[in-house]
Structures are given as structure tokens and as C-alpha cells.
N, C-alpha and C positions, 0 to 999 in steps of 0.2 A: 214762743206760741206759744200759750195762757191751752192748759190741760185740764179739756172740761170734761173725763169724765165724772171727777169729784161732783159734780152737778144736780143737783136732791131732782127730782123728776119725779112729780104727782104724782101720776101717771103710771101703773105698774098693770105688768101683761104676766098673763103663770107662764111661758115660755121658758124653757131649763134649755145649758150647752151641753157634750157630751158630758160633762162631768157629774149631772147634777144642780146642778145650781143653779138658780134664775138669770136669766141675763139681763145684760145693764140696754134699757131702755132712751135711748134720745130721745128727743120731741122733735128733730130735725134731718134732710137727710144734711141737710150743712150741719149739724155738730157733730151729726153719725162720720159724715166723713171729715174734716178734722180731727176728732179720734183719730182713724186710720190712720192717715198722715204724720199724730206721733206718736204712734204702737209701733210706724213702720223706724222713727226718728231716730227713738227712743232705741227699741231693744229690738229693730230691721225683721218683726214681725208682716207682714201681708194681708191685711184682712180687710174684707169686703163686705159693702152694706149692705142690706137686705131688708123690707120693710113689713112688720110682726105681722106674722098673719093673723094677728089680734086685728090689727091693724088700730093696733095706735102709738105708732110709734116708728124706729127705726134702730136694726141689731146692728154688732160685726159678726161674724165665721170668716174663722182659718177655714173654711169647706168651699171651695171653690164651683165646688156646682148643684151646693141650698140657695146663692142671690139667686 
């Protein structure tokens, strides 16, 4: 499976994670889901997809109550 997390995105948002860094922005739900699946397979991380509050794409979160 291709790791899409290295894909460049022209769109940017100001959403930050709990670490204060800008969150990765995925252009569509499918790409975000592919990255969530990749994280599960490689790091055993359970991530959820949610729509960017600024409406520019999708983000991943480990917080199950955010999406």
C-alpha cells in the first residue's frame, strides 16, 4: 500500500493538533481513510477521519469523540 502521508497538498488550514503543530490536511475522505489504515497496519495506531472545521479537506485524530 502506498503511503499517502507524503503527498503534497496545495490547500492549507490553521488546524493544530494537541502538540501545537499544524495537522496534516487530506484532500478527500478516501485519502484520509487510506492513511488511517496505513497507520493501523504499520504503527497499530487507531485513527479516525473527520472533516476539517475550515472545510478544506479531512484530518485524522486519535480522539474518538472528536469526529
